[in-house]
C-alpha positions as CSV (number, residue, x, y, z in Angstrom):
1,A,-9.1,21.1,-9.1
2,D,-7.6,24.2,-7.6
3,K,-4.0,23.3,-6.4
4,S,-4.1,26.2,-4.0
5,K,-6.9,24.5,-2.0
6,P,-6.5,21.4,0.3
7,F,-7.5,18.1,-1.4
8,F,-7.8,14.4,-0.6
9,A,-7.1,11.7,-3.2
10,Y,-7.4,8.0,-2.6
11,Y,-5.9,5.7,-5.3
12,A,-6.8,2.1,-4.8
13,L,-5.2,-0.6,-6.9
14,N,-6.5,-4.1,-7.6
15,I,-3.0,-5.4,-8.4
16,P,-1.2,-7.6,-7.7
17,H,-4.1,-10.0,-7.8
18,A,-4.5,-13.6,-8.9
19,N,-6.9,-12.9,-11.8
20,N,-4.6,-10.2,-13.3
21,E,-1.4,-12.2,-13.7
22,A,-0.7,-12.3,-17.4
23,G,-1.5,-11.3,-20.9
24,S,-1.7,-8.1,-23.0
25,E,-2.6,-4.7,-21.5
26,T,-5.4,-4.6,-24.1
27,R,-6.7,-8.0,-23.1
28,I,-9.6,-8.1,-20.6
29,G,-9.6,-10.8,-18.0
30,F,-12.4,-13.3,-17.4
31,D,-14.0,-10.9,-14.9
32,G,-13.6,-7.8,-17.0
33,M,-10.5,-6.5,-15.2
34,R,-7.6,-5.1,-17.2
35,V,-4.6,-7.4,-17.3
36,P,-1.2,-5.8,-17.5
37,D,1.2,-7.0,-20.2
38,W,4.5,-8.6,-19.1
39,G,6.5,-5.5,-20.3
40,S,10.3,-5.9,-19.7
41,H,9.7,-9.2,-17.9
42,A,8.4,-10.9,-21.1
43,N,11.7,-12.5,-22.0
44,L,12.8,-13.6,-18.5
45,D,13.3,-17.3,-18.0
46,I,10.6,-17.6,-15.2
47,P,7.1,-19.0,-15.2
48,D,4.5,-16.9,-16.9
49,Q,2.5,-16.3,-13.8
50,E,5.6,-14.9,-12.1
51,K,6.2,-12.6,-15.1
52,G,2.7,-11.3,-14.6
53,F,3.3,-10.8,-10.9
54,A,6.6,-9.0,-11.5
55,R,4.9,-6.8,-14.2
56,M,2.2,-5.9,-11.8
57,I,4.7,-4.7,-9.1
58,D,6.5,-2.8,-11.8
59,Y,3.2,-1.2,-12.9
60,I,2.5,-0.1,-9.3
61,D,6.0,1.5,-9.1
62,Q,5.4,3.4,-12.4
63,D,2.0,4.6,-11.3
64,V,3.2,5.8,-7.9
65,G,6.2,7.5,-9.7
66,R,3.8,9.3,-12.0
67,I,1.7,10.6,-9.1
68,L,4.9,11.9,-7.3
69,S,6.0,13.4,-10.6
70,I,2.7,15.3,-11.1
71,L,2.9,16.6,-7.5
72,E,6.4,17.9,-8.3
73,Q,5.3,19.5,-11.6
74,L,2.5,21.3,-9.9
75,K,4.9,22.4,-7.2
76,I,2.8,21.0,-4.4
77,D,4.9,18.0,-3.5
78,D,6.3,19.7,-0.4
79,N,2.8,20.5,0.9
80,T,1.3,17.1,0.1
81,I,1.3,14.0,2.3
82,V,1.6,10.7,0.4
83,M,0.9,7.4,2.2
84,F,1.3,4.0,0.6
85,S,0.4,0.6,2.0
86,S,-1.1,-2.8,1.2
87,D,-4.2,-4.6,2.5
88,N,-2.7,-8.0,3.3
89,G,0.4,-10.2,2.9
90,P,1.2,-12.2,-0.3
91,H,-1.1,-14.7,-1.8
92,Q,-0.7,-18.1,-3.5
93,E,-3.6,-17.9,-5.9
94,G,-3.5,-18.0,-9.7
95,R,-0.6,-20.5,-9.6
96,H,1.6,-17.7,-8.2
97,K,4.1,-19.0,-5.6
98,M,4.9,-16.4,-2.9
99,E,8.3,-18.2,-2.3
100,F,9.4,-17.3,-5.9
101,F,10.2,-13.7,-5.1
102,D,10.4,-14.4,-1.3
103,S,7.3,-12.1,-1.0
104,N,7.0,-12.2,2.8
105,G,10.7,-12.8,3.7
106,P,11.0,-14.5,7.1
107,L,7.4,-13.9,8.1
108,R,5.1,-16.9,8.5
109,G,1.8,-17.1,6.7
110,M,0.1,-15.3,3.8
111,K,-3.1,-13.6,2.8
112,R,-6.0,-14.7,5.0
113,D,-3.6,-15.9,7.8
114,L,-3.5,-14.3,11.2
115,Y,0.3,-14.8,11.3
116,E,2.5,-11.8,10.5
117,G,2.9,-12.9,6.9
118,G,-0.8,-12.4,6.4
119,I,-1.4,-9.2,8.3
120,R,1.9,-7.3,8.5
121,V,2.3,-4.9,5.6
122,P,4.6,-2.0,4.7
123,F,3.4,1.5,5.3
124,I,5.4,4.3,3.6
125,A,4.7,8.0,4.2
126,R,6.2,11.0,2.5
127,W,5.9,14.7,3.4
128,P,9.1,16.5,2.3
129,G,10.3,19.1,4.8
130,T,7.9,17.9,7.5
131,M,8.4,14.2,8.0
132,P,11.9,12.9,8.7
133,T,13.3,11.0,5.8
134,K,15.0,7.5,5.6
135,T,13.6,6.5,9.0
136,V,12.0,3.3,10.2
137,S,9.4,2.9,12.9
138,H,8.5,-0.2,14.8
139,H,5.2,1.2,16.0
140,I,2.4,-1.3,15.5
141,S,-0.7,0.1,14.0
142,G,-3.6,-0.9,11.7
143,F,-5.7,0.6,9.0
144,Q,-8.1,1.9,11.6
145,D,-5.4,4.4,12.5
146,I,-5.4,6.1,9.2
147,F,-8.7,8.0,9.6
148,P,-7.7,9.6,13.0
149,T,-4.3,10.3,11.5
150,V,-5.7,12.2,8.5
151,L,-8.2,14.0,10.8
152,E,-5.3,15.3,13.0
153,L,-3.2,16.2,10.0
154,A,-6.1,18.2,8.5
155,Q,-6.8,19.7,11.9
156,I,-10.3,18.4,11.9
157,K,-12.1,17.4,15.2
158,S,-14.5,14.5,14.8
159,K,-17.9,14.9,16.4
160,H,-18.0,11.2,17.0
161,E,-15.6,8.7,18.6
162,V,-13.5,7.0,16.0
163,D,-11.7,3.7,16.1
164,G,-8.0,3.9,15.9
165,I,-5.2,6.0,17.2
166,S,-3.5,8.9,15.3
167,I,0.0,8.0,14.3
168,V,1.0,11.7,13.7
169,P,3.7,11.6,16.4
170,T,5.3,8.6,14.7
171,L,5.1,10.2,11.3
172,L,6.7,13.4,12.5
173,G,9.4,11.6,14.4
174,K,8.2,12.8,17.8
175,K,7.8,11.1,21.1
176,G,4.5,10.5,22.9
177,Q,3.0,8.1,20.4
178,R,0.0,6.3,22.0
179,Q,0.0,2.6,21.7
180,H,-2.8,0.1,21.2
181,D,-3.7,-2.1,24.2
182,Y,-4.3,-4.8,21.6
183,L,-5.0,-5.3,17.9
184,Y,-7.1,-8.1,16.5
185,W,-8.3,-9.5,13.2
186,E,-10.9,-11.9,12.2
187,F,-11.2,-13.8,8.9
188,D,-14.2,-15.8,8.0
189,E,-12.9,-17.1,4.7
190,R,-10.9,-20.0,6.1
């Protein structure tokens, strides 16, 4: 890739996930997915499934750190927007207990619940020199807002109506953020 040209990269992780909770990094899980080893968590006096869960979170931290480091090495970090989020709240599958690490804090519910513990997730954005740092927003949005946000940041006009509302004003610390009249979710797995 030519670092002088605009680019879009999407990095989707399948961890933490119930079928990836333990074992050696060279071991392949029952569904063919790679299972991270326990790393520095191997000798902790906690259940094995929680060692695996902790290792997966550590693995995510390391991967995101590597991405940010590469952007810095290429000297494009100040001109690159990085967004990080999750698709749902914590789960209780694979014998993992979400209470063990207080995974959803005071929020009620978990993955596949319509309570905040199931649908409220963190969203972290970074664009040095453009987005304000160390700020918190209480704006309520959903993943349907990412596409119109990216379009606006890239200065692209869609030929079609898109779902969602751009959150660029919130990201840039400006007033005038449009609000959703309502947000809704539907799960057919329960």
